[in-house]
C-alpha positions, 0 to 999 in steps of 0.5 A: 812382789818386786817393784822397779825403783830408782832415783833420776837426777834432772839437770840442765841449763836455766829455763830449759823446763826442768821443774815443769817436766818434774811437775808434769811427770809427778802430776803434782806441783812439786817445784815452782815455775818462773820465766826467770833463770835459777828459780829452783834453789834446792834439790827437790824430790818429785815422786812418780808412782805406778803399780809397777814402779816408783821413780824419784826425780831429783829436780836441780837448780839450773847449771850456771856460773857461781857468783854468790854463796847461794849460787855456790850452794846451788851448783854444788847441790847439782853435783850431789844430786847425780852422785848416786842415781840410776840415770840422769835426765838432761833437759834441753830447750828444743827451740835453742841450739844444743850447747857446748855445756849440754854436750859436755854434760853427756860426756861427763856422765858417760865417763862416770858410767851414768846412763843419760837420757836427753829430753828435748823439751818444748816441742809444742813450740816448734814444727815436726821438721824442727823436731826431726832436725834436732833428733838427727843432730844427735846421731853422733852421740846416739850410742851414748844416750837416749833422746826423747822429745816431749812437751811438759806444757802439753803433757806430750810423750811423757809416757814414752819418757817414763818407759825409757826411765824404767829400763834403768831402775832396780828391782826392789822388794819395797818402794822408797816412799809410800804410794801417796807421797809425791815429794820429800819436802814438807808443806811449810817448804812448799808454801814458801816456794809458792809465795816466791813463785807468785812474787817472781811472776808479778814482779818479773819486770821490777825485781831481780832474782834476789827474793827469799821467803821465810814462813814464820808461822804455820798453824793448822786447825780443823778447817783452816791453816794460818800462815805468816810469811816474810818476803825478803828483798836484798835492796831497800828500794825493792821493798816499796815495789813489792808492797805496791801502791797502798799495798796492792802488789802484796795483796795480789801476790798473797791472793794468788799464793793463797789460792794455789796453797788451798788447792794443795792442802784442801783447806781454807788458808789465812795468809799474812805476808810481810816484806823485809829488807836484808842486805846481801842475804845471798852471801850471808852464810848464817842466813842461808843456813837458817833458811835450810840451804845447809851451805856448810854441808855441801 
């Protein structure tokens, strides 16, 4: 039996809601979500499965100016993500004006003959009139791309988006991944990302974006998983902030991360967190490679 399958890159500006969209489409937590820009650092595959198709969504970092070694890796990874896909989804925040960057993306992908689907996200935050105006503004380029308004948060119109994506898939005898797969990333990677998500959430006012998480130990037994992880900060002054008074902030991060991890692994989790300082780690290529960013390969 033939099945429609394909890869679809999900790109866009920071905070447009790319990761939220992929999570909503897949139905599982694949990418972390944070109000801070550039939360996603790797290309992460989110796998949508149904009886008649398999769509592999490639969640990419936000398009931004590269200023550090990590930034450079993220921007180059976007180019790699769209090099061999069936289609590209450009996620735009409908509460904001469609930018020059987003328009240039459409033109760029059209020149490369890559099908473009523009997703106007966050429709739950605007009126129907605003949605109509946004759709009308696309009339000059409507022949160059398809436009779908959605709300990732409210899971609104996601079925319509899937139907549009299906048109660009290929007929295949076998799927790329098993039907029960929803990401290509190992649990150890997801654990590190969840811890980073909780740290970014609780430290949103105090700590800039320069946090990393390394899982040093991941031991799985019959009824429990023991995890040791380091939260890496790039300034010595950030360490006591992450720890908090008498370690309260670190406990809060750990508790919330553990609850989320347990929902995914369906086991009890023992999580031990440590805070370490590493100056200028985002420009340390050896350190970035050790974390799996593979800077030299991009």
